[in-house]
Structures are given as C-alpha cells and as structure tokens.
N, C-alpha and C positions, 0 to 999 in steps of 0.2 A: 385335716389339709385345710390351709387358710382359705378365711374367705377375702372378697375384692378388700373390703375397709381394710383387713390386716396387714394384706400386701402393699398397699396404697399409703397406708400410713409409715411402714418399713421405707419403702421406698424415698419417702419426704424425710423423714426423721432421720435416716442412715445415708448420706450419698454416696459412700463408696459402694453401695449395689448400683447405684447409676453409672460411677465413675468404672467400676470393673467392666460394665456392659459395653461402655466406650474404648477401654482397652480391648477387650473381646473382640470388637467389630475391626480395631486397627490392625492387631495381631492376624485376622485372618483375611484381610485385604493385600497386606505384607506379603502372608503367605500362599497367597491364590497366584495360579500359575496366570501369567500376563493375557495368555493367548486365550483365556475363558472368557477376559473380559471383550475381547472382539470377535469372537466368532463368527467367522463370515457366513454360516449356514442358521444360524440365529439371529443375524442382525439385518442381513440384509434385504428380506424381502418387509419385514416391519419399519425398515429407517426409510425404502423406498415409498409404502404405502403412508407412513407418516407424513413426508413431505407434497405427497400430492393430497392427503387430507387438508393438510393445511394451507395449501394451495386453495383450497376450494372455498375455504371459510370466507365468508362475504365479513368477516371485521379484520381479515388480516391488512388490505390497504388501509385504510381506516387508521389504525393501530399502528401502525409504520409510520406515518405522516405524522400521528399527536408523539409520538416518540422521537422523532428528529426533529421538531418544530421545539419540544421541552429542551433537546440537549443542545440546541444551538440559541435556545435562550437565557442558559444557564452562563455562556460563553461570555465576558465582560472584557470590551476594549482596553489595552493598557499601553502607556509609553514607553515602558521598560523593555530594552530589548529580549529578543526572545532567548538568550544564554542566561539570561539572570531567572527564567524558569525552572531551572534544574540544576545540575552541582556544576561548579565551577569547572571542574576538570573534563566535563562532559565532551563540550565543541571541542577540545586537543584531541580527545581520545577517538571521538569519530573522524576528524581530520586523519588522524594518524594511520586508521583501518582502511580510509579512502585513499589513501596516498597511497598504499599495495599494489605495486602494479600487475594490471588486470590488460587481458589484448580478449575481446569478444568473437566471436566467429565470425568470417567476411560472411555466410551465409547469413546467419542471423542479422546483421546489422544491413545488407543490402535488403533484408526482409522490411527491416524497421524503417530505412528513408528511402527507399529508391520506389514510390507506389506513387501514384496518381495526386492524391493530397499535398505531398511534398513537392512534388514536381511541380503542381501551379503556384504554390508559395515560393518556392525559390526563383521559380518564372518572374513572377511579379517584382520580386525585391531585386533581381540583376536587370530586369527593365527598366524599373524606374530608376535604380543607380548609374545605370549608363546613358540611358534617356537625359538625366538631371546633369551629368557631366560634359557630354556633348552639347545640350545645350549652353553650359557655363562656357565653354570654348568657344563656341561658337560668337558667343555676343562679346567676351571679356577680352579679346586680341584685338587690337586695331590694326590696318594695315600703312605701318609706318613706312613702307619703301622710298614714298617721295622726299623724305626729309632729307635734305643734301648734306652730306657727312655723316651720316647714321650709322654708317661701317655696321660693325659686328653685329651691334644690337639691331640694327634694321632688319642682318641677312635671319639672325634667330628668330625674330618676330615673324617675318617671313614665313621661315619654315614653319611656326606653330600655326599659323594663318593657314596653310596650304595643307596641314593635317585636319584643319576645322573644315576647310571647304572640301575636302577629298571626295565628303558624305553628298554633297551637292547643296539642294536648300534646305533649309530647315525643317522645310514641309516632308522632306524625304528623309530626314533623320530618323524618325520614329520608327518605319517601316524598316530600315536597314539595321537598326538598333533590335527590331523585333526578329528578324532571319537571323542575325548572330547568336541572340538567347536562343531562340529553339536549337542551332545547332550545338552549342557550347553546353546546353542545359546538362545532357547526358554525360559528357565529361566531367560537368561538375559536380554531379552526383559520385560518380564514380571516384572521384578522388576526395571524398568525404568519405564514402566506404573506405576505401582502402588508406586513409589514412587515420580512424576508427579502428581498424582492425589490421593494421602493423604491428607487431613486437617493438621494432623503430621507435614508435610514437609512445611505448606505453607509459614510460617516464612520463613523457609532458601530460599525457592524459589523465595520469593519477595525481599531478600536480594540479590540474585545473579540477579536480574532482574535490582534493584537498581545501583549494582556495575558496572553493563553493561553500563549505560547510562553515567558517567563520564569518563569510560575506551574508549567509544566510540569518547565521545566528544573531548578527549585529543588528537587524533591521526590528523594528519597533511592533511589539506583539499584535497592536492594534491592526497593523498590515494583514496579519494572516487572519485575524477575526474578519477583517473586511471581505477576504476571499470566501470565509465560510458562509457569511450570510448574504453571498451572491446564490447561494444554494435555493432553489425552489422545491419545498418540501414535496409539492402535491409534483411535478415530475421526478421528483427524484424516486417517491415512493411509487410512483407509475414504472419507472425505469427497474425497479428494484423485480416490481409485481413481473415485469416480460421477461427479464432473467431466470427467474424461478419456476414461471411457468413453462419457458423451455426446456428447464433441466426434470421438471415435474413430468411433462409431455414427452420424453425422452424414452423411446422402447426398450434399450439397452440399459435404462436406469440400474436396476436391480441386479443386472449382471456387473455391471462396471462397480458398483458399490460392493459387491461379494471379492471383486478381482483387486481393489485394494485393499479389503480388509485381509485378503490372502497374502499380500505380500506384507503386509503389518506383521501378521500371524509367523511369517517364514523368517523374518526380522527378529522376532522376539523369542523364536524357538521355545526350548521348554521351561524357560526362567521364569521363574516368580518374582511379583513385583518388589520384589526386598531385594531380590537377587541382581536384579537389574539397575538397582539402585544403591547397592553395596557399592562404596568405597568412593562415591562422591560425596559422603558427608551430609548429602541433603534429609536424609531420614533424621538424624541426631539434630540437625539444626531446627526443621519445622515440626518435627513431631510434637515437640513441648506446645506449641502454639495451637496446632489442629486438637492436638488433646484438650487445650483448655478451652478451647470455643465450642470444641464436639459436646464437653461435659456442661458447659455454660448453657447450650440449648437444649442437652437432653433433659438438664434439671429443671429449665423453664416448661417444657415438654410434661413432664412428669407432674408439676403444678397444678396443670392445666385440668377445667372440667373434661376436655375432650377424651384427656388420659385417663381419666376415671373411668367416664363411662366404656371406652374399652376395654378397660381392666374389668368393670363388671360385666359386660358380655363373653370376657374371654373365660370368666368363672361360672360362666352359665347364668347368675343372678338375673338378666334381662331376658 
C-alpha cells in the first residue's frame, strides 16, 4: 500500500493523474441527469434556510455597502461614446432586434401608466403647458380693431383676441385650465394606453425603440457614470436588505422554491446534462477551456500543503 508521501510525489510529478481526475469529473457531470442537480425535495429546504440565515448575519449589510462602493470606484468616466465600449456591430444588432414589431397587452400597459403617480405627472405637465399657452395668447395679441382700414387683419386678430378673452381675466385662466386638465386627464391616459397597445402602431413603436438604441449609444460614457455615482451605497444596501428580508420572512418561501424547481425538473425531463447540450456545439467549444482551467487549479491544489495534509489524514498517518 502506498503511503501519503509516495502518492503525493506521483501526483506532483505525473500531472496525467490529475488530468484524468478532471476528465472523470467532467464526464460525470455531463452524464448526470439534469434533474438530479435541481432536486426540489433536497434543495428547497436548505435554500430557504440558507437565505434566512444569510439575512440574519450582522455582516451582510456592511458587506453589501463595501462591495457596492468598491465597484463604483472602479468605473472611470470617459468622453468616448458608449458604442465604442463594445463591438462596432453591436448597436446595429440591438437596434434590429428592437425594431421587431411587438404589441404589449392593454391590461399590462394600463397597469404601467394609469396609476396615481403617472396621473400626477401628466396633470402637472398638461396644466403647466396649457396655462403657459393661455397666458402667452392673452398677452401677445393686441386689440387692433380701432385701426382704420385694418380690414381682414383686424378681423383675424379680433377673433384671436376673442378666443383669449373667452376665459375671462388672467386670474380666472388658471382655474379654467385646472378644471379642463382634470376632466381631460383620464382621456389622455386612455389615449396613451390605446396607442401603445394598438397593433396598428406596432411599427411606429418599433421604430421608436430602434431609434433609441443609437441615440443612447452616441452619448458620452461619462453621462452614464455620472448616473451611477448618484447611487448612495448606504441607501442601496438598506433597500437590498429590505427586499431580502421580505423574501426571507415569507411563510411560503420553501414551498415556492420547491414549486419553481419542480417546473424546472419537469422541463428537463430525464435527460442528462450532456443530452440537453447535445447538438448545440457548446460542449465542443467550451470543454477544452473548462478542462484547461480545471487542470490548472487542480494542479495548484495538489502542490499546496493543505492538500498534502489532507492526503496524510486520508492515509491514516495523522
């Protein structure tokens, strides 16, 4: 029987043994039924418990703050447009995808735009716009009816003046605009909903999305960095914690995890990981890279003293 020193020497001097172990692990993974990796009965309870225990950790929130701050510190502003930070063909490809006609359902659109916050925003915009227009119309059109021989021009200006004066005094204008906006607001929002969810305008909306891509890609990267740096890490960390705590305190958490995993298992069926990937070309392309990195890390592990100690314990020498 080989002792730990002999085994360690062979593993270190003959890398083929480590390579064979890596190959064995990859083959086992590809041959494993995919459903075994997402077993609802085995995973739902531990995942729910792990989430709850993580939330209870006093160090989680400081860690989130620290990592967010570190990530933000790495982003440096640049005057280069955003499109130059990726492949030249990418903006065109994204615009092409965005240009495909798509019409969202009316109920979802209504839920997204027909609520109190949006009504407040639209009310403010409509009120300010109409009030400003009314005041300009009131002040910009003089009464020229007294000019001898003004003729048609005098009559046209008189009509315009009549339109402006129909609301009464300027002090009455704001109230009339407010009443009008309150009455027209629901109709305006209904028109927005209909416009977005009407298949007749799918092409127009698709072109809007397609135009959005190059417009945003042309902006200097520093503008996006500036938006990122508006983030207050303390508040962001607090928000993340609130969300996580809401999930962790959900009485149905374990059951919902199990139900979600059950759907995945149903979709996977009895196929192995290799069978699922068969025909995609992904195994052939990525396996050499995965093997090379795994061999590198396994080789470094074997060279370490921690592995040597583990092997001695395995051989009963410690």
